[in-house]
C-alpha positions, 0 to 999 in steps of 0.5 A: 113166163113162169113164176120162177123165171119172173123171179130170176129176171127180177133178181137180175134187174136188182143185181145189175142195179147194184152193180151199176151203183157200185161201178158208177159211184167209183167212176164218178169218184175217180173222175173227180179225183183225176180232175182235182189232180189236174186242177192242183197241177194247174194252180201250181203252174199258175203260181210258179209262173206268177213268181217269174213274171217280168215287171211289164207283164206284172203291170198288165196282170192285176192280182184279181185276174190271177185270183180269178184264174185260180178260183173260177177257171181251173175249177172247170177241170173238176167237171170235165173229167166226168163228162169227157168220157160221155163223148165216146160212151153216149154215141155207143149207148145210142147205137145199142138203144137204136138197135133195141128199138128197131127190134121192138117197133121197127122204123117207128123207133128211128123217128123218135131217135131222129127227134133226139138227134135233132135236139142234140145239135141245138143243145150242143149249140147252146153249149158253145154259146154258153162257152162264148158267154163264159169267156166274156163273163170271165173278162168282166169278172177279171175287171170287177175283181181287179177293182175290188183288189184295188179298193181293198188295198186303198180302203183307208184312203177311200174312207179318209176322203169319203169316196165310198159312193163313187167307188160303189158306183164304179163297182155297180157298173162293173157288176152290171156289165158282168151280169149282162153277160151272165144273164145271157148265159143263164138264158141259154141254160134255161133253154137247155133245162127246158129241153131236158123235160121236153126231149124224151116226151117229144120222142115218145110222142113222135114214135107213137104217132108213127106207130099209129100212121103205120097201123102198128099195135100200141100196147103197154108192153111196147110203150113203156119199154120204148119210154125206158129206152128213150129215157136212157137215150135222152139221159146219155145224149140230151143230157150227158153228151150235151153237157160234155160238149158245154163243159169241154167248150168252157175248159177250152176257154179256160185253157186259152186264158191260162195259155195267155197268162203262161205266155206272158213275158218272164223276168230274165233269171241270172245264170249264176245260183244264189250263194248262201253262206252258212258258216262264220269265219273267225275274227268277224263280228259275232252277229254278221257272217263274213262273206268269204268268196272270190269277191274278197279278192282285192282284184275285184274292185267293183261289185256293180258296174254299169256301162252305157246302160239304157232301159225303159218300161213298156206301158200297156195301152188300150188299142185305138184302132178299129178291128173287124168283128171277126178279128175281135171274136178271134182275139176274144176266143184266145182270151185277149182282153185288149191292149197294146204295148207303147214304147215310151222314152227311156227311163234310164239313158246311157248310165255309167256307174261303178260301185266299189266294194265296201262303199256307200253310194248315194243316189239323189234326184227329183221325182221321176228321175229314175232312181228306183228304176236304177235299183230295178236294173241292178235287181234285173227287174228292169231289162236293159235295152242296150249297154251292159251291167255286171253284179258280183255277189248276192243282193239284199233289198229294202223297197220303197213300198215296205212289204210285209206278209201274213206272219209274225214279225220274226218270220218277216225279218228272218224270211227263210234265214236261220235264226241266230239270236245275237245277230237277230237282237243286234238287227232289232236294236239297230233298226229301232224296233225294241220299243215297238216290240215291247208294245205288242203283247206277243213281242216279235211273235205278233202276227202282222201284215194282213192278219191280226195286229196292224203296223204303222207305215214307219213300223213296216218300213223298219221291219222291211229294213231289218229283213234286208239287214239280217240277210247276209249279202254282198250288196245292199240296195235301199230304196228310200227307207228313211222317208216313212220315219221321223227325222230322229229315227231316220238319223238313228237308222242311218248311223246304226245301219247304213252310214259309215259307222253302221253295222254294214260298213264295218264289214266292207259291204257295198251299200246303194242308198236312194234317198231324198234326204240329201243331208245324210249323203255328206257321209257317203263315199260316192254321190250320183245325181240323176235327172230325166233318166241321165246322170247329171253329175257323180263323184265324191259328195264334197266335189258334187256339192261344190260343182254348182249343181242347184240342190235347192229344189231337192232340199226344199222337197226334203224340208217338206218331207221332214215336216210331213215325216214328223208323224210317220206318213202312213203308206195307205195300205189296208194293214194300217188301222185308225188306231195305229195311225194315231199311235205312230209317233208314240211307237216310233219315239225312242226317248219321249217321256211325255208319251210314256203314258200313251204307250202304257195305255196302248199296251193295256188296250192291245193286251185285251185284243187277240194277237191274231186271227188264226183261222177263218170262222165258220157257221155251224149246224144246218142251213136254216130255212130263212137263208134260202127264203131270203135268197129267193126274196132277194130276187123278187117280192112275194108276188113274184115268188108265188108266180114262179111257184105256180109256173113250177107246178104247172110245168110239173103238172104238164110233165106228169100229166103227159106221162099219165095220159100216155098210160091212159092212151095205151089202155084205150088202145088196148081196149079198142083192140080187144073190142075189135077182136071180139067184134070180128069173132062175133060177126060170124056167130051172133045176130045183129040184135045180139051185136047191138047188145054187146055194142051198148055194153062197151064203155066210151073210148077216145078216138086215136086222133083225139088222143094224138091231139091231146098228147101233142098239145100237152107236149107243146104246152110243156115246152112253153111253160117249161121255157117260161119257168126256166127264163123267169127263174134264172131272171130272178136268180140274176136279180138276187145275185145283184142284190146280194153282191150290192149288199155285201159290197155296201157292208164291206165299204161301210165297215170300220178299219178293224175289219180290214185289219183282222181279215186278209184280202184273200179272204175278202176276194174269195167272197167276191170271186169264188163264192160270188161265182158259185152264186151266179152260176152254180146255185141257180143250176143246183136249185133248178135241178133239185126242184125239177128232180123233187117235183119229178119224184112226187109226180112219178109217185102220184102217177104210180099210186094212181095206177096201183096204190100198193106202191105206197108201201115200199115208198114209205119204207124207202122214205124213212131210210132216205131221211135217216141217210140224208140226216147223216150225210148233210151233217157231215157234208155241210161242215166239209164244204165249209172247211173247203171254203175256209181253206181256200182263202189262205191260198188267195191271200198268199198269192196276193201277198206274193204278187205285191212283194215280187221284187223283194222275193226275187232279190232274196231268192225266196221263190222256193220257200214261197212255192213250198208254202203255197203247195202246203196251203194248197195241200190243205185245201185239197185235203178238204176237197178230197173229203168232200168228193169222198163224202158226196159219193158215200151213199152213192151205192 
């Protein structure tokens, strides 16, 4: 080869490398972009499905499970979009490489290919095992996240009764069961990582062994070309193809879980569309729009009519029958987590009720009589088993559990309706919120719900009531809204809002009130007494009171409630802080001069506090070294870390040592061939005396058999030490994950209520779902991959410089360039990754709040509004993710 040809070949290699860098980088970017779009689409489908779930399906689906679907399962689509193309590209590359090996060394090359294709099925089987463990771990994660969601929701009760230790033990057990499955998956991953070091070198060793047995010449030109071919083959088949099999298997698991969720029963949607009245008729009150429709027709006598209505809840129950292992595996593969449906006795039995237009219907009865279930039937949340129900007109609903979301008080009251100041102010006054708003520095613009300043139970109830009253509707459903307020506040709400002299009655609006406070119902137009799901008696209140029905139990219960209600009973939800519970009475008092000083003090105290936590805080700068060291120390003491460091060094020494020995063995064979050629030529020319002189000048050469034994021993040692290293490292990482989780949970459960007031549940669940999942699965992979790549790089540099020290010159120049690029890249990418985590939390918060307020959302017909808000939050997160994948490939050229 001439000098010019050599330069042309070198230029061709450089040009092809540049082309590969450009096209390969674009391939990765486009693949991640497609995976991102699929993930976003799946998240949108999951949220829209969650808004349609029936109450039965909702009881079987904890918010933690849906959060796990959004955080872990859908993320599988990000990677599978890259590896799925390797399923067809890798076999094609293997055929091309096999042909080139045939041209180079003949049948000996196929022996090495056979080794690679023997390892590939083993690695593919490990991928299938990993997917099976992934499903089992996902089910365990669902349970743990569900427990966490319940603990966050009831943390005030837990702290009040000092139940931190029992709940910590519960979470610890759930975490250990989860890590038991993750540990198995990690060990499978350890075997996979060991094969990455072992496969190429074993294939090269078997090829050289075959060449020796077939008396083929071993030269550096052949050996290093074969090694390059096997590196390509191992990368495509043993890494990318096998990784593709594992990723596709995990995506199939995620798809089965998503399919199971999407197949849940949906709520029966009404055929008619919601009527929204936008204009106002002349002659009506300035703050309430007159509902002008066919329902104003005098012939339409009843707006709600139930005839022989029977309904019952379907309760999920754990199975008691024993199933075969094959059945269990089949159910597990389909994402089935156990449970069957038990049909209980009817909740409502043979209900007949007609609600006249403009009337006030009171519903009373003991606990469990079916009062709330009757409202759920009217809302179409509880389907009828038999009978008929007809509603004529739009609905507005105030639930028994007041629901607020992370927004301002005004946004909670408007809930998508247009703002009309006169009507808004009148509703605020009627619901006794004037004095409460005066206590907040920002008035009705104060953030409530899970974010910012918290509300007491009575304040949440009145905000929920104001939301229902502000909405224009034909029928208003009130599910015991007076139980969470003081007696005098309850009287004010009844007189100004619900009662015959209230703002709703003046517009001939139908009101259905469920309450335990029977003394309010003497002013009702119709009274219904429920017992055991059946109507015991109904009629005008005076007739019912004189019918001989014993109201003593109800009255006694009301007295007990009234005693407890003198200080507004908190609904033990995470929005209420200790300070808010102390100030409930003062906030809800309408005319108490004795508490005026306390109210002023509270106002001054709140003025010194921020009104809201607008965005999750973020760390700045680089990831400090002690953070990484602390993570490793969580997995073991310094002795364990020292042992792992030694195992990493030994493994890399064996890998680099094998590469160096192949070069040494090749040089030995070339010297041996050269010596044999010289010896054969001189047998015809030289004498025996001269031959002895030549023989004495030949340096010592290792025999071919000795080289085979050494190389074989190094390959086997590499596999053993690599396996021990990988297993030990993953064990250390699992232990670190356990300790980090325990420390995070102990910090959460031990902190003050102020933390829960200023941090929404979605943010906390994000730490215990997505971030912890990354710590369990992605972080050990990344550390092991990075460590293996770095050690391989140093090993290659050492081997190359021992052959020719001149290689240090270009390596030094490239090191300076790469360090500069690394500094620029890390400064940007870390902040973008932090932004990705920050923008993800509001998505989970929005999902959790939506699941908690589903009946109210569907009663108001606000699904479209919340879907748009969810899409907006998801767009924000997607923008940060798009920047991340863009910055990740910025220097990929």
